[in-house]
C-alpha positions as a printed Julia matrix, in Angstrom:
441×3 Matrix{Float64}:
  22.46  -31.09  -30.41
  24.27  -28.98  -31.04
  22.32  -26.42  -32.39
  20.47  -26.2   -29.62
  21.4   -24.07  -25.84
  22.08  -25.88  -23.4
  20.59  -25.6   -20.47
  22.44  -23.68  -18.11
  22.55  -20.78  -21.01
  18.35  -20.72  -20.7
  18.64  -19.93  -17.41
  21.61  -17.48  -16.98
  18.73  -14.21  -15.89
  19.87  -11.43  -15.01
  19.51   -7.97  -14.14
  15.99   -6.88  -14.12
  15.06   -9.94  -16.58
  15.45  -11.52  -12.97
  13.32   -9.18  -11.5
  10.34   -9.18  -13.87
  10.68  -13.09  -14.02
  10.3   -12.84  -10.22
   7.95  -10.44  -10.02
   5.95  -12.31  -12.17
   5.98  -15.74  -10.59
   5.47  -14.33   -7.47
   2.16  -13.14   -8.63
   2.05  -16.5    -9.48
   1.85  -17.79   -6.3
   0.75  -15.0    -4.64
  -2.31  -15.62   -5.82
  -2.37  -19.55   -5.24
  -1.94  -18.62   -2.27
  -4.88  -16.08   -1.7
  -7.06  -18.17   -3.61
  -6.81  -20.66   -0.43
 -10.0   -20.4     1.97
 -11.35  -22.02    5.36
 -14.59  -21.19    6.72
 -15.42  -18.49    3.4
 -11.81  -16.3     4.42
  -9.45  -16.07    2.25
  -6.42  -14.12    1.31
  -7.52  -12.41   -1.86
  -4.8   -10.57   -3.56
  -2.7   -10.14   -0.13
  -1.48  -13.42   -0.55
   0.66  -11.45   -3.32
   2.58   -9.77   -0.65
   3.2   -12.4     1.82
   4.71  -14.74   -0.78
   6.72  -12.02   -2.02
   8.09  -10.91    1.81
   9.0   -14.37    1.24
  10.86  -13.61   -1.43
  12.54  -11.05   -0.27
  13.44  -12.77    2.55
  14.79  -15.66    0.51
  16.53  -13.2    -2.08
  18.4   -11.66    0.83
  20.27  -14.34    2.15
  24.02  -14.04    2.06
  25.02  -17.85    0.75
  22.42  -17.09   -2.4
  25.56  -15.61   -3.92
  27.83  -18.43   -4.32
  24.43  -20.56   -5.74
  23.79  -20.5    -9.72
  21.42  -19.22  -11.27
  19.93  -18.83   -7.89
  22.83  -15.56   -7.27
  20.22  -13.41  -10.06
  18.32  -12.95   -8.27
  20.21  -12.05   -4.74
  18.93   -8.77   -3.09
  20.5    -6.13   -0.73
  19.9    -2.41    0.05
  22.96   -1.77    2.16
  25.53   -0.14    0.36
  28.14   -1.25    3.78
  26.8    -4.48    3.47
  28.01   -4.91   -0.08
  31.48   -3.15    0.34
  32.06   -6.09    2.86
  31.03   -8.74    0.67
  32.47   -7.65   -2.53
  35.7    -8.13   -0.1
  35.01  -11.92    0.28
  34.11  -12.14   -3.24
  37.02  -10.22   -4.85
  38.45  -13.05   -6.33
  35.47  -14.23   -8.24
  34.31  -10.97  -11.08
  31.11  -12.69  -11.67
  30.42  -12.88   -7.38
  31.22   -9.35   -7.67
  28.81   -8.46  -10.62
  25.75  -10.19   -8.73
  26.17   -7.96   -5.35
  26.42   -4.97   -7.3
  23.79   -5.37   -9.28
  21.53   -6.31   -6.24
  21.37   -3.1    -5.39
  19.82   -1.71   -8.82
  17.3    -4.57   -8.94
  16.63   -3.44   -5.2
  15.72   -0.13   -6.94
  13.42   -1.7    -9.86
  11.25   -3.39   -6.98
  11.11    0.02   -5.27
   9.93    1.49   -9.17
   7.32   -2.12   -9.31
   5.85   -0.45   -5.96
   5.9     2.85   -7.38
   4.16    1.79  -10.58
   1.21    0.2    -8.96
   0.86    2.48   -6.66
  -0.6     4.89   -8.48
  -1.99    2.89  -10.96
  -4.38    1.84   -8.35
  -5.02    5.15   -7.03
  -5.62    6.54  -10.19
  -8.03    4.02  -11.2
 -10.05    4.27   -7.22
 -10.29    7.63   -8.2
 -11.76    7.95  -12.29
 -14.13    4.51  -10.79
 -15.27    6.88   -7.46
 -15.08   10.59   -9.35
 -18.52   10.35  -10.45
 -20.55    9.97   -7.11
 -17.53   10.85   -4.93
 -18.7    14.8    -4.43
 -22.25   14.06   -3.92
 -21.41   11.71   -1.37
 -18.78   13.86    0.71
 -21.11   16.57    0.21
 -23.39   14.46    2.15
 -21.77   11.98    4.41
 -18.51   14.71    4.75
 -18.85   14.93    8.5
 -19.18   11.66    9.19
 -16.12   11.0     7.02
 -13.43   13.23    7.97
 -14.51   11.99   12.14
 -13.92    9.05   11.58
 -10.79    9.38    9.55
 -10.03   11.74   13.11
 -10.78    8.73   15.11
  -8.95    5.84   13.31
  -6.0     7.8    13.75
  -5.72    9.34   17.11
  -6.71    6.03   18.21
  -3.79    4.91   16.54
  -1.41    7.36   17.89
  -2.22    6.73   21.26
  -1.28    3.38   21.45
   2.27    4.38   19.82
   2.64    7.07   22.34
   2.28    4.17   25.03
   4.03    2.37   23.04
   7.14    5.08   22.6
   6.84    5.59   26.65
   7.85    2.01   27.49
  11.81    1.36   28.45
  14.05    2.03   25.66
  11.6     1.91   22.92
  11.3     5.71   22.21
   9.22    7.36   19.97
  11.25    7.26   16.36
  11.21    3.19   16.8
   6.96    3.3    17.52
   6.39    5.89   14.7
   8.24    3.64   12.5
   5.57    1.05   13.78
   3.1     3.04   13.56
   3.64    3.62   10.06
   3.8    -0.33    8.68
   0.7    -0.52   11.33
  -1.2     1.93    8.72
   0.95    0.57    6.15
   2.01    4.66    5.3
   4.35    5.13    2.91
   3.83    9.81    4.01
   4.58    8.95    7.02
   7.11    6.45    7.31
   8.85    9.08    5.34
   7.98   11.58    7.45
   9.29    9.77   10.27
  12.59    9.6     9.52
  13.27   12.95    8.17
  13.33   14.84   11.99
  14.28   11.14   12.9
  18.27   11.1    14.41
  17.82    7.27   13.89
  16.73    6.15   11.52
  17.41    2.87   11.24
  14.57    2.66   14.05
  12.28    4.33   12.72
  12.83    1.4     9.32
  12.91   -1.33   11.81
   9.71   -0.64   13.05
   7.8    -0.19    9.75
   9.51   -3.33    8.42
   8.28   -5.02   11.67
   4.88   -4.53   11.36
   4.0    -3.75    7.71
   2.94   -7.5     6.99
  -0.25   -7.9     9.89
  -0.49   -4.17    8.39
  -1.25   -5.57    5.46
  -2.94   -8.87    6.35
  -4.7    -7.24    9.4
  -7.08   -4.95    7.71
  -7.92   -7.65    4.58
  -8.95  -10.09    6.99
 -10.94   -7.37    8.77
 -13.08   -6.28    5.86
 -13.77  -10.01    5.04
 -14.73  -11.29    8.96
 -17.26   -8.49   10.11
 -19.52   -9.41    7.02
 -19.6   -12.37    7.92
 -19.79  -12.16   12.06
 -22.85   -9.68   11.16
 -24.48  -12.54    8.69
 -24.38   -9.58    6.44
 -26.7    -9.87    2.78
 -24.96   -8.36    0.74
 -27.85   -7.28   -1.53
 -29.53   -5.07    1.67
 -25.99   -3.39    2.35
 -25.58   -2.2    -1.34
 -29.08   -0.74   -1.25
 -28.03    0.72    2.23
 -25.01    2.05    1.0
 -26.69    3.12   -2.28
 -29.04    5.17   -0.8
 -26.89    6.78    2.29
 -24.2     8.12   -0.86
 -28.11    9.44   -2.68
 -28.01    7.13   -5.26
 -24.9     9.65   -6.97
 -24.08    7.87  -10.39
 -24.64   10.57  -13.2
 -27.03   10.2   -15.79
 -25.18    9.34  -19.35
 -25.0    12.3   -21.75
 -26.81   11.6   -24.9
 -24.04   13.91  -27.14
 -21.0    12.15  -28.62
 -17.57   13.03  -26.84
 -15.0    13.07  -28.96
 -12.59    9.9   -27.68
  -8.83   10.05  -27.75
  -8.5     6.55  -27.6
 -10.86    3.63  -27.3
  -9.49    2.19  -23.72
  -8.95    5.73  -22.15
  -5.45    5.3   -21.49
  -4.45    9.24  -23.14
  -6.98   10.53  -19.98
  -5.77    7.55  -18.17
  -2.23    9.84  -18.78
  -3.17   13.07  -18.74
  -4.77   12.66  -14.66
  -1.37   10.76  -13.64
   0.83   13.31  -15.13
  -1.26   16.35  -13.28
  -1.67   14.39  -10.33
   2.47   13.68   -9.55
   2.58   17.15  -10.35
  -0.36   18.22   -7.36
   1.77   15.37   -5.66
   5.04   17.64   -5.41
   3.06   21.03   -4.14
   4.51   21.18   -0.29
   2.74   23.32    2.31
   4.65   24.59    5.55
   1.96   24.21    8.63
   3.72   25.99   11.49
   7.0    24.82   10.13
   5.75   20.72    9.29
   6.09   20.45    5.81
   3.09   18.08    4.1
   2.74   17.31    0.35
  -0.11   15.06   -1.01
   3.26   12.77   -2.64
   2.65   10.83   -5.79
  -0.67    8.51   -3.72
  -2.45   11.49   -2.68
  -2.12   13.45   -6.16
  -2.9    11.09   -8.49
  -6.03   10.05   -6.44
  -7.45   14.09   -5.9
  -6.65   14.93   -9.42
  -8.43   11.63  -10.79
 -11.8    12.78   -8.49
 -11.64   15.52  -10.36
 -11.54   14.91  -14.34
 -14.12   11.07  -13.37
 -16.58   14.08  -11.35
 -16.43   16.04  -14.63
 -15.99   13.14  -17.28
 -15.4    15.67  -20.2
 -13.88   19.2   -21.1
 -15.4    20.96  -23.72
 -16.23   18.0   -26.4
 -13.51   16.06  -24.98
 -14.66   13.04  -23.38
 -12.84   12.42  -20.18
 -14.34    9.21  -19.46
 -12.21    5.33  -18.57
 -14.15    2.28  -19.71
 -15.11    0.32  -16.74
 -12.83   -2.73  -17.54
 -10.2    -0.57  -18.21
 -10.3     0.97  -14.49
 -10.79   -3.23  -12.79
  -7.78   -4.65  -15.19
  -5.44   -1.51  -14.02
  -6.42   -1.29  -10.32
  -6.4    -5.2   -10.42
  -3.22   -5.39  -12.0
  -1.8    -1.79  -10.12
  -2.62   -3.09   -6.64
  -0.21   -7.23   -7.4
   2.58   -4.33   -8.38
   2.5    -2.67   -5.16
   2.17   -5.64   -3.07
   5.53   -7.12   -5.25
   7.2    -3.84   -4.71
   6.54   -3.29   -1.51
   6.39   -7.23    0.37
  10.45   -7.62   -1.89
  11.17   -4.95   -0.69
  10.02   -5.09    3.1
  11.51   -8.6     3.17
  14.85   -7.81    1.52
  14.2    -4.89    4.75
  13.71   -7.2     7.92
  16.25  -10.0     7.2
  19.36   -6.99    6.58
  17.79   -5.21   10.09
  18.19   -9.11   11.86
  21.08   -9.99   10.48
  23.03   -6.94   11.48
  22.38   -7.8    15.35
  21.85   -4.43   15.67
  17.8    -5.14   17.19
  17.87   -7.66   20.32
  15.2   -10.15   19.54
  12.91   -9.46   22.39
  12.84   -5.91   20.6
  11.78   -6.59   17.16
   8.87   -9.07   18.93
   7.52   -5.91   20.76
   7.31   -4.28   17.75
   4.81   -6.78   16.1
   3.01   -7.08   19.16
   2.67   -3.23   18.95
   2.14   -3.79   15.81
  -0.44   -5.83   15.73
  -1.81   -3.24   18.58
  -1.93   -0.36   16.55
  -3.9    -2.17   13.27
  -6.57   -3.33   15.79
  -6.92   -0.68   17.8
  -7.86    2.21   15.18
 -10.16   -0.83   13.48
 -12.28   -2.44   15.83
 -12.4     1.73   17.65
 -13.4     3.01   13.65
 -15.9     0.5    13.41
 -17.61    0.85   16.37
 -18.01    4.09   16.68
 -18.41    4.3    12.8
 -21.8     2.36   13.5
 -22.95    3.23   16.78
 -21.89    7.04   16.75
 -22.29    7.88   12.47
 -25.21    4.61   12.24
 -22.59    4.17    8.76
 -24.26    1.33    6.85
 -21.79   -1.67    6.61
 -19.85   -1.02    3.46
 -19.93    2.86    4.01
 -18.26    2.0     7.88
 -15.77   -0.9     5.54
 -15.01    1.68    3.02
 -13.72    4.3     5.52
 -12.16    1.91    7.68
  -9.82    0.73    4.79
  -9.49    5.03    3.87
  -9.01    5.87    7.84
  -6.25    2.59    7.77
  -4.93    4.04    4.43
  -4.83    0.14    3.52
  -4.49   -0.09   -0.01
  -4.97   -4.05   -0.4
  -7.78   -3.73    1.32
 -10.01   -1.61   -0.16
  -9.26   -4.54   -3.27
 -10.26   -7.02   -1.06
 -13.96   -4.88    0.07
 -14.94   -4.74   -3.79
 -14.99   -8.48   -4.35
 -16.61   -8.99   -0.15
 -19.18   -6.34   -0.93
 -19.24   -7.53   -5.11
 -19.67   -3.16   -6.16
 -17.19   -0.82   -6.59
 -18.68    1.53   -5.24
 -16.98    1.01   -1.47
 -14.04    3.12   -3.37
 -15.92    6.58   -2.6
 -15.74    5.82    1.36
 -12.51    5.39    1.12
 -11.58    7.77   -1.16
 -13.47   10.48    1.36
 -11.83    9.11    4.22
  -8.45    8.54    2.51
  -7.01   12.16    2.5
  -8.08   12.47    5.85
  -6.05   10.2     7.32
  -2.9    10.62    5.04
  -2.92   14.64    5.94
  -3.13   13.02    9.78
  -1.41   10.39   10.02
   2.04   12.78    8.47
   1.61   15.41   10.92
   0.94   13.0    14.2
   4.32   10.99   12.89
   6.38   14.41   13.21
   5.21   15.63   16.41
   5.65   12.14   18.08
   8.85   12.24   17.28
   9.32   16.07   17.31
   7.71   16.22   21.08
   8.75   13.18   22.86
  11.73   11.78   20.82
């Protein structure tokens, strides 16, 4: 027995190891939750997000620091709160270590979310690349128009909400960024806001439904309309001009069999592209770490080669990276969101009524743009269902919903509509966030 490790020693998981442990546990439980199907509808990968939010709430409970083993997972993003708790546990060095490490672990979750999002959008870019420019050339007006309609609808709801007594533009735009799950809009709003806490609260309150709402929408609409999947796929391929490129017979040089080197090139060049800043009437805009890799992957995926060097990546690699990236993003964003939400509630700075109003407004800001966009695309633009829903996911800047739509439709071709509408929505929501706070706030 002396040669065996004590069970308590085995459970001494801390630092990054604790983050990795909890991340894979969240993924496992999230997939199980996502498999629960009621009348043909399930959360799918978004189940990971809900479990991650719950984990974030649990990990931010202050009493957790007093429980052995569980204190290894304690998370706190507020440095002032860390100082306050440090005074409470000043006589216990272990507690001080746990409290001090919590902020760095929060940063690890943020990194996980960033890596996941980059993996996802780069994979989507390569998948959509071969048909993207033909599809865009054939349907550019529809995608641009739909992106404008979706963002404009959300912004108008946000303006109405901002004008209500005691709300204001900063809280309202925070809610809008959460309802559209738009990190760039959230960052842009914080830069011009006089009270960042209001923006952050609005984002945290609206974000969960912003993810789940769009995921459910793209599942429910085909069911409500009693869609014939094969017919809709045929319609989508028809409007996309049948856009898959003919494979080259010529033998090209492959750097590695899995396409990891080419994927890496797209990410590196994409991140550089995302750093370039464009100033429009005093407003700064950049594609960021999401838009940059997406655009670069679309370009490389379109050309497929440079001279004798192949830029193609095996389909299996892209599908694994797309799903794995989505899961990492949902874990990181969910945990961060849960921690942030509980911290803001515990701070007592905002009333329960303010939080409730924010949640209700977030639900409206998620549903209204989707419904208006869907009806406009169906009745006016005459887009086939899967093109319509793909554009909705792009216009709502909803990464998880695209993953769900791929499963619902049974084809990766929907990524083209997402990739066509997403950049338009990204630019507009960032500009709108700045303008609303500047003009109303």
